[in-house]
C-alpha positions in Angstrom: 50.1 126.6 -8.5 47.3 128.0 -10.6 46.9 127.1 -14.3 49.5 124.0 -13.5 49.1 120.7 -14.5 49.6 118.0 -11.7 53.4 117.7 -12.8 53.6 121.2 -12.4 53.6 122.2 -16.2 51.5 125.2 -17.1 48.3 124.4 -19.1 48.8 125.5 -22.7 46.7 125.5 -25.8 46.8 122.3 -27.5 47.5 119.9 -24.1 45.9 117.0 -24.5 44.1 115.2 -21.4 45.0 111.5 -20.9 43.1 109.2 -23.4 40.5 106.5 -21.8 39.7 103.5 -23.7 36.7 101.6 -22.0 35.6 98.2 -22.5 33.3 97.5 -25.3 29.6 98.0 -24.6 27.3 95.0 -23.9 23.7 94.7 -22.9 24.5 94.0 -19.3 26.2 97.7 -18.7 23.1 99.4 -20.8 20.9 97.8 -18.0 23.1 98.7 -15.2 23.0 102.2 -16.6 19.3 102.0 -17.3 18.7 101.0 -13.6 21.1 103.8 -12.1 20.0 106.7 -14.5 16.3 106.0 -14.1 16.5 106.2 -18.1 14.1 103.1 -18.4 13.6 103.9 -22.3 13.3 100.4 -23.9 15.0 101.2 -27.2 18.2 100.9 -25.0 17.5 97.6 -23.4 14.8 95.6 -25.2 15.7 94.1 -28.8 12.4 93.7 -29.7 11.1 97.2 -29.2 14.4 98.7 -30.7 13.5 96.2 -34.0 9.8 97.6 -33.9 11.4 101.2 -33.7 13.4 100.5 -37.1 17.0 99.6 -35.1 18.7 96.7 -35.8 19.4 96.3 -32.2 19.7 98.4 -28.9 21.9 100.9 -28.3 23.8 103.1 -25.4 22.1 106.0 -23.9 23.5 109.3 -25.2 23.7 110.4 -21.3 26.0 107.2 -20.7 28.8 108.7 -23.0 28.2 112.3 -21.7 29.2 110.8 -18.2 32.2 109.0 -19.6 33.2 112.2 -21.1 32.5 113.8 -17.6 34.8 111.3 -16.1 37.5 112.2 -18.5 36.9 115.6 -17.6 37.3 115.0 -13.5 40.1 112.6 -14.1 42.2 115.3 -15.3 40.9 118.2 -12.8 38.5 117.8 -9.8 34.7 118.0 -10.5 35.1 121.3 -8.7 36.9 123.0 -11.4 34.2 122.1 -13.9 32.3 125.2 -14.7 30.3 124.2 -18.0 30.0 121.1 -20.0 27.9 120.9 -23.1 28.0 117.9 -25.6 26.1 117.0 -29.1 25.2 113.6 -29.8 26.3 113.1 -33.3 25.9 109.1 -33.8 24.5 106.2 -32.1 26.9 103.9 -30.2 25.8 100.4 -30.7 26.6 97.4 -28.9 30.5 96.0 -29.3 31.5 99.7 -29.7 34.7 100.7 -27.4 34.4 104.0 -26.1 37.6 106.2 -27.2 37.4 109.5 -25.0 39.7 112.5 -25.7 40.0 116.1 -25.0 42.2 118.8 -25.6 42.6 122.3 -24.4 41.6 124.5 -27.1 41.6 128.0 -25.8 43.0 129.8 -22.0 40.8 132.5 -20.8 40.2 134.5 -17.9 36.6 135.4 -16.3 36.5 137.5 -13.0 39.9 136.6 -11.9 39.5 133.0 -12.6 41.9 130.9 -15.0 39.9 128.6 -17.1 40.7 126.3 -19.7 37.8 125.6 -22.7 38.6 121.9 -23.3 37.3 120.1 -26.7 36.3 116.7 -25.8 35.1 113.7 -28.0 33.8 110.1 -28.0 34.6 108.0 -30.5 34.3 103.9 -31.2 37.3 101.9 -31.9 36.8 102.5 -35.7 37.4 106.2 -35.3 33.4 107.0 -35.8 32.8 110.4 -33.9 29.9 109.3 -31.5 30.0 112.8 -29.1 31.7 115.9 -29.1 31.2 118.8 -26.7 33.3 121.4 -24.6 33.8 122.1 -21.2 35.3 125.3 -19.3 37.3 124.0 -16.4 38.9 126.3 -13.5 42.6 125.9 -13.5 43.1 127.7 -10.1 
C-alpha cells in the first residue's frame, strides 16, 4: 500500500531509518574505491602526497560517504523510489573512522499525485563527529 513501511505501518514524520554502522576505513578500502570510482586523486591513497598537501595522512573520498548514504536510503526504499539526493560535506573522514549512517523522515508531501518523504541523512564517525549531512526525496507509492 502507498506510503507504508515494509511492515505495513504508514510512514510518518519522525520515523527513523535503520542505522548502518560500517567497519573502520582503511587504506585498502580507499584504494578499492579509487579504482572502482575512477577518482584517482592521490590525496586519498598516497600518504606522501597527502603530507605535502598539509594533511597528516590520506582521507576518504567524499563520494564514498555519499554512496554509503545512498545505500542507507535504498535499504529503506528501492532505488527506483529515489527522486533527489543532495549532501553537504562537513568534515574529512579519516583512516580509522567508523561510519555511522542515519536517516529520519522530516516531512511528507505530495507532488503531482505522488506521495513523497523528505528524509534527512547524516554520516558521523564513531565519536559522533558529523562528516556529511544531506537530504533526499523518496517516493512512497
